C-alpha positions in Angstrom: 13.3 -1.5 23.0 16.3 -0.5 25.1 15.9 3.3 25.4 19.1 5.6 24.9 20.5 7.4 27.9 22.7 9.3 26.8 20.5 11.9 24.7 17.0 13.0 24.1 15.3 15.2 22.9 12.8 18.1 24.8 10.6 20.1 23.0 7.8 23.2 24.8 5.1 24.1 22.2 2.3 25.8 21.8 -0.6 26.0 19.0 1.7 25.3 16.6 0.9 21.8 15.6 1.7 22.5 11.7 4.8 23.2 12.2 5.6 20.5 15.0 3.9 18.2 12.3 7.2 18.8 10.5 9.4 18.9 12.7 8.5 15.5 14.2 8.4 14.2 10.6 12.4 14.6 10.6 13.4 13.9 13.8 11.5 10.6 14.6 13.6 8.6 12.0 16.7 10.5 13.4 15.5 9.4 17.1 15.0 5.7 16.2 18.8 5.8 14.8 19.6 5.7 18.1 16.8 4.5 20.6 16.3 8.3 21.5 13.5 9.8 23.8 11.5 12.9 22.6 10.0 14.8 25.3 7.1 17.0 24.4 5.5 19.4 26.6 2.4 20.6 25.2 1.5 24.3 27.0 -2.0 24.1 26.7 -2.9 24.3 23.2 -5.9 24.5 21.5 -5.5 22.9 17.9 -4.5 19.7 16.9 -0.7 19.4 18.8 -1.7 16.3 21.2 -3.5 14.6 18.0 -0.1 15.1 16.1 2.1 13.8 18.7 -0.4 10.8 18.9 0.4 9.9 15.2 3.5 9.9 15.5 4.0 8.0 19.1 2.0 4.8 17.5 4.9 4.4 15.5 7.5 5.2 17.7 7.0 4.7 21.8 10.0 6.4 23.0 8.0 10.0 22.5 6.2 11.1 25.7 3.6 13.7 25.8 2.7 16.1 28.8 0.1 19.0 28.6 -0.2 21.7 31.1 -3.9 22.1 32.1 -3.4 26.2 31.0 -1.0 28.0 29.7 1.7 29.2 32.2 4.0 31.1 30.1 6.9 30.0 27.5 9.8 29.6 30.3 7.8 27.2 32.8 7.0 25.5 29.7 10.7 25.0 28.6 11.6 23.9 32.1 9.1 21.2 32.5 10.1 20.1 28.8 13.7 19.9 30.2 12.7 17.9 33.6 10.8 15.5 31.6 14.1 14.1 30.6 16.0 11.7 32.5 18.9 11.3 30.0 22.7 12.4 30.4 22.4 14.9 28.0 19.1 16.6 26.7 18.6 18.3 23.7 16.4 21.7 23.6 14.9 22.2 20.2 12.1 24.5 19.0 8.6 23.0 17.6 10.0 24.3 14.0 13.7 23.0 14.1 15.4 20.3 12.1 18.1 18.7 12.5 20.8 17.3 10.2 21.6 13.4 10.0 25.1 13.9 9.9 25.1 16.4 12.5 23.5 13.9 15.4 25.8 11.4 14.5 28.9 13.3 15.1 27.1 14.4 18.2 26.8 11.2 19.7 30.3 10.6 19.1 31.3 13.7 20.4 29.1 13.1 23.9 29.8 9.0 23.8 33.6 9.7 24.5 34.8 10.1 27.9 34.9 13.4 28.0 32.3 15.1 29.6 30.4 18.5 28.9 28.6 21.1 30.9 27.0 21.6 27.7 27.1 22.1 24.0 26.3 24.5 21.9 25.6 23.8 18.3 25.7 26.4 15.0 22.2 27.4 13.6 21.6 27.3 9.9 19.0 29.6 7.9 18.6 27.4 5.0 17.0 24.0 4.4 18.0 20.3 5.3 16.3 17.3 6.2 17.7 14.2 7.2 19.5 12.0 4.8 16.9 9.3 4.7 14.5 11.9 2.6 17.0 12.3 -0.2 17.2 15.9 0.5 19.7 18.1 -0.4 21.3 21.1 1.9 21.5 24.6 0.9 24.3 26.5 2.5 23.7 29.5 4.7 24.5 31.7 6.8 25.2 30.6 10.5 28.2 32.1 12.8 31.3 32.5 11.1 35.0 32.3 11.8 34.7 31.1 15.6 36.1 27.1 14.9 34.8 24.4 17.2 36.3 24.3 20.6 36.2 24.3 24.3 35.2 27.4 26.9 35.9 27.6 30.2 36.3 31.4 30.0 32.5 32.7 30.7 33.5 36.2 29.6 34.8 34.8 26.3 32.4 32.6 25.7 29.9 35.0 26.6 31.7 37.8 24.0 31.7 35.2 21.1 28.7 33.6 21.1 26.3 35.3 23.7 23.7 37.0 20.8 23.9 33.4 19.5 22.5 31.7 22.4 19.7 33.4 22.4 18.8 30.7 20.3 16.5 27.8 21.7 17.8 25.1 19.3 21.1 25.7 20.1 21.3 23.7 23.5 22.5 20.7 24.6 22.5 20.3 28.4 23.9 18.1 30.9 22.0 17.2 33.6 23.6 18.7 36.0 22.8 21.9 34.9 19.0 20.9 34.6 18.9 20.2 38.2 20.9 22.4 39.1 19.1 25.2 37.1 17.0 27.7 39.0 14.4 28.5 36.2 11.9 30.2 38.6 14.2 33.1 38.4 14.0 33.6 34.9 10.2 33.1 34.4 8.7 35.6 31.8 12.1 36.4 30.4 12.3 34.4 27.3 15.6 33.3 27.6 15.3 30.8 30.7 17.6 28.7 28.6 20.3 31.0 28.3 19.6 32.1 32.3 20.5 28.7 33.9 23.5 28.1 31.9 25.0 31.7 33.2 24.5 31.2 36.3 25.7 27.7 36.3 29.0 28.6 34.9 29.0 32.0 37.1 31.3 30.4 39.8 33.0 27.0 39.0 34.5 25.7 36.6 33.2 24.3 33.7 33.8 23.0 30.2 30.9 24.1 27.2 31.9 23.0 23.8 31.3 24.5 20.7 30.5 23.0 17.5 30.7 25.6 14.6 28.9 23.1 12.0 25.7 24.1 11.0 23.4 21.3 12.5 20.0 22.8 13.1 17.6 25.1 11.1 14.7 26.9 12.0 
């Protein structure tokens, strides 16, 4: 199996085996479509998290599991999950998030073009959808409204338009550059390490952050 080096998924988790089970049930068929890796960092869960991951790993070898010896806090576990990845882009996913199949197709096509992005931010829906192979129908719902898809190169405009939305974990697709550059330690115990490393990265350099207004994920 040829491993996809363009995009992978990083999932930090802690004591949410049932949610993770539901999420992986939807995510694994999508990952298989492109041979994408799934990296799970378990923050010393005492439930069935390891068994859930192993269940899916038996049928999809591109799932990689790490378990911390003790609970090291939310932000440090996010860092570990991102640094497990070796792909050009890494989608940081909450352990209860679901991805729309058409949305993943769109994102993969977007990042496979020659244009390079420092990060992509995707819209999140409050409604329910799962991948289309399950035959589920999408339920229309609210997300960010009235901000069309665009590239951001102005950090103040990005924060003004999307700052509240970017508090949500699963909206981020990071380039490897941000993960390598990020001063994660600065944001330990903030619960917003994902937001901190992005804005520190773009604070004093030219950048492109691409906003996708189509709701692609739901929690």
